FILUM-140089 format. One record per atom (N, C-alpha, C): residue in one letter; x, y, z. Coordinates in steps of 0.2 Angstrom, whole numbers, plus 2048, in hexadecimal, padded with zeros to 3 digits. Layout:
<rs>
AXYZ;...
</rs>
This chain:
<rs>
M7BE7D983D;M7C07D7836;M7C27DC831;I7CC7D782F;I7CD7DB82A;I7CD7D9825;S7CD7DF81F;S7CF7DF819;S7D47DF816;I7D77DC812;I7DE7DD811;I7DE7DF809;V7DE7E4805;V7DF7E4801;V7E67E67FC;V7E67E47F6;V7EB7E27F4;V7EA7E47ED;P7EB7EA7EA;P7EA7EE7E1;P7F17EB7E0;A7EE7E97D9;A7F37E67D4;A7F57E57CB;F7F77E77CC;F7F97EB7C2;F7FE7E37C0;N7FE7E17BB;N8017DE7B8;N8077D97BF;E8037D87C4;E8077D37C9;E8087CA7C9;A8067CA7C4;A8057C17C4;A80C7BE7C6;R8127C07C5;R8197BC7C5;R81A7BD7CD;G8187C37CF;G81D7C27D7;G8157C47DD;L80F7C37DA;L80A7C37DF;L8087BE7E5;P80A7B87DF;P80A7B17E4;P80E7B17ED;A8147B37EA;A8187B67F1;A8147B97F7;T8117C07F3;T80D7C47F8;T8097C27FC;L8047BE7F6;L7FF7BD7FA;L8027B77FF;A8057B47FF;A8087AE805;A80A7B180A;S80E7B6807;S80F7BA80E;S80A7BE812;I8057BF80F;I7FF7C4812;I7FA7BD816;R7FB7B7812;R7F87B2816;R7FC7AF81D;R8037AE81C;R8087AC822;R8077B382A;A8047B8827;A8057BE82C;A7FB7BE82D;T7F97BC82A;T7F37BE82F;T7F27B8834;A7F57B4836;A7F67AE83B;A7F67B3841;A7F87BB83F;A7F77BE847;A7F17C0848;L7ED7C2843;L7E67C3845;L7E37BD846;D7E47B7842;D7E17B0847;D7E17B184C;A7E87B284E;A7E77B2856;A7E57B685A;R7E37BA85A;R7DE7BE85B;R7D77BE85C;G7D77B9857;G7D07B6855;G7CB7BC850;W7CF7C084E;W7CD7C4848;W7CA7BF842;R7C57C283F;R7C37BF836;R7C97C4832;H7C87C182B;H7CE7C5826;H7CB7C481E;E7CB7C881C;E7CC7C6817;E7CF7C9812;L7CF7C5807;L7D67C8808;L7D67CC7FE;I7D67D07FD;I7D17D37F7;I7D87D57F2;V7D87D37EB;V7DA7D47E8;V7D97D87E2;C7DA7DF7E1;C7D77E27DB;C7DB7E27D5;D7DB7E07D0;D7DC7DD7CB;D7DC7E67C6;N7E07EB7C7;N7E07EF7C1;N7E17F07BB;N7DC7EB7B8;N7DE7EA7B0;N7E57E97AE;S7E67E27B3;S7EC7DE7AF;S7EC7DB7A9;T7F07D97A7;T7F07D67A0;T7F47CF7A0;D7F77CD7A8;D7FD7C87A8;D7F97C27AC;G7F37C07AE;G7EF7BB7B1;G7F07BF7B7;T7F27C47BC;T7F17C57C1;T7EC7C27C5;G7E57C47C1;G7DD7C47C4;G7E07BA7C7;A7E17B67C2;A7E17B27C3;A7E57AE7C9;V7EB7B17C9;V7F07AC7CD;V7ED7B17D3;A7E97B57D6;A7E77B77DA;A7E27B07DF;R7DD7B37D8;R7D87AD7D9;R7DA7A67DD;A7E07A17D7;A7E379B7DC;A7E779D7E2;A7E67A27E5;A7EA7A47EC;A7E47A57EE;G7DE7A47EF;G7D87A47F2;G7D57AB7F4;A7DA7B07F2;A7D87B87F4;A7D17BB7EE;T7CD7BF7F0;T7C67BF7EE;T7CA7C57E8;V7C87C47E1;V7CB7C77DC;V7C37CE7D9;V7C67D57D9;V7C37D77D6;V7C47DF7D1;F7C17DF7CE;F7C57E57C7;F7C47E97C6;E7C97ED7C4;E7C97F47C4;E7C97F67BD;P7C87F87B8;P7CA7F87B1;P7CF8007B0;V7CD8067B6;V7D180A7B6;V7D780A7B6;N7DE80B7B4;N7E38097B7;N7E780E7BB;Q7E680D7C1;Q7E78147C4;Q7E58107CC;I7EC8127D0;I7EE80E7D7;I7E78117D9;S7E68177DE;S7E08197DE;S7DB8147DD;R7DB8157D7;R7D38117D7;R7D28097D7;A7DA8077D7;A7D98007D9;A7D87FF7E0;R7DB8057E5;R7DB8047EB;R7D48037F0;N7D280A7EB;N7CA80A7ED;N7C68077EC;T7C68037E5;T7C17FE7E3;T7C17F67E7;G7C97F57E9;G7C87EF7EE;G7C57F17F6;A7C57F87F6;A7C37FB7FD;A7BB7F97FE;A7B97FD7F8;A7B37FD7F4;A7AF7F37F7;H7B17F07F5;H7B07E87F6;H7B37E67FD;A7B47E8801;A7B77E8808;A7B07E8810;T7B17E2810;T7AC7E1815;T7B07E481D;G7B67E581D;G7B87E5825;G7BA7EC829;D7B97EA82E;D7BA7F1833;D7C07F7832;W7C37F182F;W7CC7F582D;W7CE7F2828;L7D07F8823;L7D37F781C;L7DB7F681B;L7DD7F081B;L7E47F181B;L7E87EE812;F7EC7F6811;F7F07F580B;F7F67F280A;V7F67ED807;V7FC7EA805;V7FD7EC7FB;D8067ED7FA;D8077EC7F5;D8067E77F1;A8067E67EB;A8097DE7E8;A8107DE7E9;D8147E17EB;D81A7DD7E9;D81E7E07F0;S81B7DF7F4;S81D7DF7FE;S81A7DA801;H8207D9806;H81D7D2809;H81D7D4813;P8177D6816;P8167D681B;P8187D1820;P81D7D1825;P8207CB827;P81A7CA82F;P8167C6833;P8137C4834;P8117C783B;E8197C883F;E8197CF842;E8187D7842;L8167D983B;L8127DF83A;L80D7DE83A;F8087DA838;F8027DA839;F8017D8842;A8037D3845;A8037D484C;A8047DD84E;D8077E084C;D8087E784E;D8037E984D;V8017EA846;V7FA7EB844;V7F37EB84A;A7F37E5849;A7EC7E4850;A7EE7E4856;E7F27E5859;E7F47E785D;E7F37F085F;T7F47F385A;T7F17F9859;T7EC7FB85A;I7E87F6854;I7E17FB855;I7DC7F685A;A7E07F185D;A7DC7EF862;A7DE7F7868;K7E27FA86B;K7E280086D;K7DE80386E;G7D9803867;G7D4805866;G7D580F863;R7DB812866;R7DD819864;R7E081B85C;C7E1816858;C7E5817852;C7DD81784D;L7DF81C849;L7DC81F843;L7DF81A83C;A7E481B83A;A7E8816834;A7EF818835;G7F2815834;G7FA814834;G7FC81082D;G80380F82E;G80780F82A;G80C80882D;A80F80982A;A81780482B;A81C804827;T82680882B;T82B807827;T82B803820;V83280181F;V8317FF818;V83A7FC819;A83B7F4818;A8417F3817;A8407F180F;V8437F480A;V8467F3804;V8497ED804;D8477E7800;D84C7E1800;D84F7E37F9;S8567E37FB;S85C7E77F5;S8637E87F9;T8667E97F4;T86E7EA7F8;T8727EE7F6;D86E7F37F2;D86E7F97EE;D86F7FE7F4;R8748017F7;R8758057FA;R87080C7F8;L86E8107F4;L86B8157F3;L8668137F3;A86280D7F2;A85C80B7F2;A85A8097FB;R85E8087FF;R85E808806;R85E80E809;A865812806;A862818809;A85B81C807;T85981C803;T85481F800;T84F81C805;V84E818804;V84981680B;V849816812;A84E817813;A85081881B;A84D82281A;V851824817;V84F82D816;V84782C818;W843829813;W83C829812;W83982681A;N83C82181C;N83A81D823;N839822828;A83D828827;A83F82D82D;A83C83082C;I839834827;I834838825;I82D835827;S82B830826;S82582D826;S82582D82E;R828829831;R82782B839;R82683283A;S82B838837;S82883F83D;S82483E83A;T82283F831;T81B843831;T81583F831;R81483A833;R811833834;R80E83482C;L811832827;L80E832821;L80F82981E;A80B82781C;A80B81E81B;A80E81C814;A81481A814;A81581680C;A80F812808;G80D815803;G806811801;G806807801;S80E805801;S80F7FF800;S80B7FC806;F80A7FF80E;F8087FB813;F805801816;I7FC800818;I7F8807819;I7F280481D;F7F2804823;F7EB801828;F7E580782A;C7E0808827;C7DA80B82B;C7D280782C;D7D280F830;D7CA80C833;D7C680E82D;A7C3809828;A7BE807824;A7B980E826;H7B680F82A;H7B2813829;H7B381B829;A7BC81B82B;A7C082182A;A7C1824826;F7C481D81F;F7C781E81A;F7C2821816;R7B981D816;R7B481F812;R7B1826815;E7B082881A;E7B283281C;E7B783281B;V7BB832819;V7BF835814;V7C183780D;G7BD833809;G7BC832803;G7C282B800;G7C5829805;G7C88257FE;G7D08287FB;F7D38257F9;F7D88267F4;F7D682B7EF;S7DA82F7EE;S7D78367EA;S7D98337E1;L7D48357DD;L7D58327D6;L7D78377D3;E7D983E7D5;E7DE8427D4;E7E58407D0;L7E683E7D4;L7EF8397D5;L7F18317D4;Y7F78327CE;Y7F582A7CC;Y7FF8287D0;A80082B7D4;A80782C7D9;A8058307DF;T80782E7E5;T8078317EB;T8038337F0;E7FE82F7EF;E7F58307EF;E7F582E7F6;E7FB82A7FA;E7F9826800;E7FC82D804;L800832802;L802836806;L7FC83B806;E7F983C803;E7F3842802;E7EC83F806;L7EC839806;L7E7834807;L7E9836810;F7EF835811;F7F083681A;F7F083D81D;K7F2843818;K7F2847819;K7EA84981C;R7E484681B;R7DE84881A;R7DB84381E;L7DE83D823;L7DF838827;L7E183C82D;K7E483F82D;K7E9843832;K7E3848834;R7E184C831;R7DD850832;R7D684E833;L7D3848833;L7CD845836;L7D084183D;A7D783F83E;A7D983D845;A7D9843847;R7DC849847;R7DB84D84D;R7D685084F;R7D084F84A;R7C985284C;R7C684D851;T7C8846850;T7C3843852;T7C983E859;G7CD84385B;G7D383D862;G7D483985F;R7D5839858;R7DA82F858;R7E0832854;T7E482C854;T7EC82D855;T7EE82984D;I7F382C849;I7F482A843;I7FC826845;V7FD821842;V80381C846;V80681883F;I80F81B840;I81181583C;I81781183F;L81480A83D;L817806841;L81E803840;H823802843;H82C802840;H82F7FD840;D82B7FA849;D82F7F384B;D8307EE847;H82D7ED841;H82D7E583E;H82B7EA836;P8307ED831;P82D7F082B;P82B7ED826;L8277EF822;L8257EA81B;L82A7EA819;V82C7E2816;V8317E180E;V82F7E3809;T8327E8804;T82F7EB7FE;T8347E87F9;S8307E77F2;S8387E67EF;S8397ED7EF;D83F7EC7EA;D8447F17E8;D8437F07E0;R8417EF7DD;R83E7EE7D7;R8407F57D2;K83C7FB7D4;K83C8027D0;K8458037D1;A8498037D4;A84E8027D5;A8567FF7D0;R8507F67CF;R8517F57C9;R84E7F77C3;L8497F77C3;L8487F77BB;L8497FE7BA;Y8488057BC;Y84A80A7BB;Y85080C7BB;T8538117B6;T85A8127B8;T85B8197BD;K85E81B7BE;K85E8217C4;K85D8287C0;G85F8277B9;G85C82C7B4;G85582D7B5;E8518297B3;E84C8277B4;E8488277BB;M8498277C0;M8488277C5;M8498307C6;T84D8327C7;T84F83A7C7;T84983B7C4;I84983C7BD;I8458407BA;I83C83F7BF;G83C83A7BD;G8348397C1;G83583E7C8;L83A83E7CD;L8398417D3;L83B8497D1;L83E84A7CD;L83F8527CB;L8388557C6;K8368517C5;K82E8537C1;K82A8577C8;S8298507CB;S8238507D2;S8278567D5;A82D8587D7;A83085C7DB;A82E8637D6;L82F8657D0;L82F86D7CB;L82A86E7CD;T8238697CB;T81C8687C9;T81986A7D2;L81E86A7D7;L8178687DD;L8148647DD;G81785E7DB;G8138587DC;G80C8597D6;R80B85D7D2;R80685A7CE;R8088577C6;A80F8547C7;A80E84E7C1;A80D8487C4;M80A8477CA;M8078437CF;M8008427C9;R7FE8487C8;R7F78487C4;R7F78457BE;N7FC8447BC;N7FE8427B5;N7FF83B7B5;R7FC8367B1;R7FF82E7B2;R80482F7AF;D8068327A9;D80C8307A5;D8128347A6;D8128387AD;D8178397B0;D8198347B6;C81482F7B7;C81482B7BC;C8178247B9;Y81B8247B4;Y81C81E7B0;Y81F8187B7;M82181B7B8;M8258157BE;M82080F7BF;W81A8117C3;W81480F7C6;W81180A7C0;Y80F8107BA;Y80B80C7B4;Y80E80A7AC;D8148087AB;D8158077A5;D8187FD7A6;G8167FA7A9;G8137F67A9;G81B7F17AC;R8217F37AD;R8287F07B1;R8257EE7B7;R8287EA7B7;R8277E27BD;R82D7DF7BE;E8307DA7BC;E8367D87BD;E83B7D87B4;
</rs>
């Protein structure tokens, strides 16, 4: 049983395409006879995100505190699957990626994993940034938050996503998962044959100056800015399209 969890804050406009892509990708799970459920966590949206998700056939749960970690944890708390698969609301997984996840799980050694990313953009800087991140992700086995799969028991054993962080919570989670994997003799995997297609909207909606300021704050405070919601405005100010 695979529980697919989509955290969503004011995603009514783009969510139908994301959920449709997830539905197509679940054919890879159906081919193995695996059951699956689709859970959307409405993270206190003001634009009808929950209604859009229900219309698409998803189970909708509500998280009143606007924080990505809480949205993911709330979705996971309602999940009944043996494995959790987190997909961001602006991302589109190809069926082949779900097939790769299923094959990895079936081998029996993996504890958690993620995937490389392909940004839907012609912007050279955005594509170069993603290429650098993909190299870092594969070498360090740290997953992008836009696509994470994890043994549900392991996720709960390490305590889920940190409520102290408003961004980069996936990196902190994977540090704990990697320690658990070492103790239990299991592996962390970053899939790369079929990347996750994700939106370039941050590159379109924020100026290079805004993005630079955010990155500098994080670097100069050694990540402490990620504990301040106001410093993580690119995730929380509601800009979507």
